[in-house]
N, C-alpha and C positions, 0 to 999 in steps of 0.2 A: 357337423353335418359330415353322412359317412358317403363314400365313395360309389358308385355303381359296381356292382361285383361284390361290396359288403370290406371291403377294403379300406383301413380307416389308417389316418396318422396326422399326427401333433404334428402343426404351427407354429413356432414361435414370433411376434411380433415385437417388438419392442415398444414402450405407450411415448412417444415422442413430445406428449402437452407436459414434460416437465419445463420447455423452454416456453412456455406460456406464463410459467408463474412467476417468473421476474417482471415483467410487464404489466400483470395484475396485481403485484403487492404493490410494485410504484404507485399506480392508479390509485387500488387502494389507500397509501400511505397518503396522498394528494387531496383524496377525497375527504377523508378526515384531517386532514390540513386546513382543509376548505372552511370547514365544518368550523375550528378553532378560529379560524380568522372571521367567520361570519357572527358567533359568538363576544368575540372582541371590538365590534361596528365598525370595523376596517370594509373596503372595497375585496369582495375576492379573485374579482377581474383584473381589478389593478393590482394587486401585490402578484399574483402570477406572471400576470404579463411584464411586470420588473424583473419578476425570477426568472420568464424565460431570455429577457433584452439581457440581463446583466450575464447570463450563461450563453447566450450566441446568437443575440440578437443582431448585430454587427460583427465586422470583421474582427477591430479590437478588442469584443467580446469573449469572440470565439478566439483571440490569439491567449487571451488573460486565463481562458479556463484551458486552454492545452499547457499553458505556464506551471498554474497550479494544479494541474494531471501527473506533473511529473516524478513529484515527491511522493504523490500518492501509487505511481507505479512502482517505486523503487521498495517502498517498504510494504505495501501490498503482498509483493514478493515475495520478501523478505517473513511476513508472518505467514503466508501462502505455503510456504516452503517448508518451513517445522511444523504446520497443520498433516502436510505428507507423509512425516514421520511417525505423526500422531505427540507434538511438542507444541503446547502452547507459547507460541513467541513474543511474554508482554514485554520485552524489552528494546523492540524497535527506537522509540523514543533516546535510551540512553544510546544503542549503539550511531544512532542518525546526529546525535549532538558529537562524539565521541570522532565519528567520520569529519562531520566540518570543524573540529579542531587540527583534524593532522592534515585536510588538506587545507586550512587557512596558515597556516604553521609551514608549509612547504611551500604553497602560493606566494608569503611575502621573503619569506627567508633564503629563498632561495635567491639566487641572482646570475647574471651572464649566463646564459641557457639559450635556446633555441626553446619555439613556443611546442616543437615537436618531440622534444624531451621534456621540459618544463609541464604541462599540460597531462601527458601521460602518470610521470610521477608523482601529481598534485591528486588525483584519481587515484594512483595506485596507493597510496600513502592514507588517504580518506577508506580505501577499503580493506586496508590492512588494523588501519585504528579500530575498524570497522566490527574485524571478525575478530580479533583480539578481545574484543567487548562482551561480543557473540558467546566465543570456545569458553568462557570461564563460567556459566550458568550449564553450557554444554559436558564440561569438564568435571564439574560438579554432583551431576543427577548421572553422569557414566560411572561415579568413583565409589559417589558415596552415597547414589539415590535423591538426593537434596531434590525437592521439584521445584523444577525452571521456572514455575510461575513465582513464586516466593524471591526466588535469586534474582530473577530478573523484574519485578516490578523494585527490590532491592536496589539491584545497582542503576537503575533507571536513576531515583536520587542520586547518586554518589557521581554519575555521569553530567546531570547539571549541574549541581552543586560544583563539582570539578571545575569544569569549564567556567566556568562563574565567576573563582575565583583567580582561575588564572588569566582571563579575560580580562578583568581588576586591576590584581595586583602584578601578574608576572609578565604578560603578553600586551598590554595595552598600550594602544599609540600615545603618547604624552602631547600631541599636537590636539589632540581630537579633544570637544568639547564632550562629547560622549563613551560610555565604556565602552571602547571594541580597540579589535587589532588594528595593525598600517593595515592599509590596502593592499589587495596581492599585487604580484606582478600582472604587466600586459598580456606578458608570455603566457601566464595561468590562467586566464580566463577562456572560458568559452565559449568560442563564436557566435556571436547573433546571426540568427537564420535569415530574418524579417529588415536587415537593417537597425537604425540606429532610432526608429520611432517604434520600434517595439520591443519586448523583454525576450523574445522566444528565442532561447539558444538549443545550442546541440546537446544539450543534456536529455532531450527527447530522444534525439539518437540514443544516448547510450543506455534511456530507461527501456525504449522499443528491443535493443542489443538485449540485455537482461533479459528482458521477456521469452526470447530467442532460447535464447541458452537455458534459464528453466526448463522451458518444453523440451528442448529437445535431452537435458538431462533427464528429463521423468521419465520421458516416453520413450526412448533412444536407446538408453545405456543401461547396463547389469546396475550400474552404481543409483539411476535412481528406481529400478522394481525392488533393491536391498530397501530401500529406503522406505517403500513404499508399504514393503513385506513387515519392516519393523514395525513402522504406525498401525498397520491393522493388527498386528500377533504377534509382538517382540518374543513371544516364549518360544513360539514355531521358527521365528527368525533365528533365532540362537540353535535349536535343534538341526537345523538346515547349515548350520557349521559360519555363519553370519557373525561378524565382532559387530554388534549388539552397541556395546560401548562406545566405537571408534563413529559407528553410522552416527550417533545421534550427536559426537564434539561435531562433525564434520559437518550435518547439517546445520548449527548453533552457528558456527564457524562463516559457510557458506549465508546464513542469513541476517550476521551480525555485516560482512561483506556489503550486499545489499544497501541494507539500510545507509553504512556507511556513504554508500556513494550517493542515494541521496542528501544526505548533511553537502558531500562536495558538490552538488547542484544549487545549492542554493546560497551556497560562497563566492564559488568559480563563477556564477551564470547569473545570478541576481542580486544579493548583496555588493557584491565584491570585497566583501570582511566578517569578523564573523565581531558582531556585538553581544553582550551579555543577554543572556535570556532571550534567546532570538525567536527557537521554534512556537510553532502553534498549535501545536501538541501532533505532529504528522505521523509518528508513530503509533501513536494512541487509537488515532480514527484510521491506522490502515489497519486493525483487527476489521471493525464494520466493512472494508473494501475486499480483505481477504475473505467475510463470510458474504459479501454480497456478489462475489464471484464464485461461491462456490470451492474456493480455493486451487480453481484452475489455472494456470499464467495466461492460455489466452483470453479467458473471463476477465484479468485482472484490466486490460487494457479498456474496456468501456465501463465497468466498474469505477476507474481512479480518473474516466473524465467525468462520469454523473457528480461524482464527491466534489472533485473540482471545479466542476459547474457549478452545484450550489454554491458553493463556497465564494464564488466569484457572484455572483447574480445574487446572494443576501443582502448585496448592499443596497445597490440600484432596489429591489424590490421595499426596503426601508423608504428608499426618498418616495417611491410612488406613492404607496398606499400608508406610509406610518407604523407597520408592523414593528415588531420586533427583531431583531438578526437572528435574535434564538430561535425562531421559529421555525428554519434551517434546520437547526439539529433535532430538534422535535422529528420531523419530516422524515429525517434520517433514521434517528431511532424509531418508528413507525415501518418504515421500510424494512429494515434490518426486522421488528416484530413478527412482521407479517411472513417475511422469510423464513423465519422461524417455526412460525403455525403455519406450513406451507396447506395441511391438511385443510383447515377454516378457508385457506385462498382458494383451495381446488373445488370445496361443498361452495362459497359462496357462486364461483365464474363454472359449476357444473364439470368442471375439467375430471380428469379419469383418474383413477390412484397410479402413483407413482408405482415405476418396477416391468413386470414382464404381462401380456395379457397371452395369456392361450388359447388357440380356436381350434376346434376339436375336426377335424375334415374326414 
């Protein structure tokens, strides 16, 4: 459109339809899941009713969803921070295990101190153990160019088997009938937020604080800007005088610390001990959480609650309809597939292309 007098100008208007892609992708995944449920002969209504009730149908269900979301928030942040620097941290599972190990040992071995000292000490031990495990592939990449995907995958196996060996052979509680460490001291436990009837613990505040700190680091600090520059173009960052190798090591160290804190939450907040082979794949599910949140720290929170709700609601869905619990994993995969192919989702729902729209005035 040309203004009166023949004067024209270009105005740039951002396309905000991108915020609709996620709910549309979720809706598409649920519709495809409904087709699978119908094909199996089960009731779609009963299956999704059970899933919804398990996620947030009651106060207890909502609380349990929050409990399940805590490790997803921290491990999701771990993976998302790596994405920000152009690193694919597949090692959150191993860092999770090492953090749990550090929290458990400090939690039961340190005695005679107050909770004001013991609990922060156990959390610090978990963060340091996870950070050390994350720093190894970071240093290997910075020093030798070794790909972090291979190294983190291999270190996952090392961490899982190492913790399993230590729990069974070295740290095992001799009075226990199962392979586990001694219970942590009461002074090292994360306080319960809603009383003894609910399992929601103060790890929720730790996770939310971590979200705020990562958001501040990424968007308000020079260090966060340098990390993003390395992720966007490491050659340009090196030409600008940034220490690319040091930033890679630092990023993986911080990512490991976040995953280690997730392990501490499981030991100090939920189990109160470290059993052998205790993880349910939080470190691997964290990749899906980070992708769902588009690696944005604030987006990690709703993504983690969605993942935790699906995880907790799957059991009640199976009870109500007889549908296999594996259907939840199929729905999660479909959500990620729809997000990865967002142009297909945009075409289905007539959403505008992403990017900027230029309007001639």
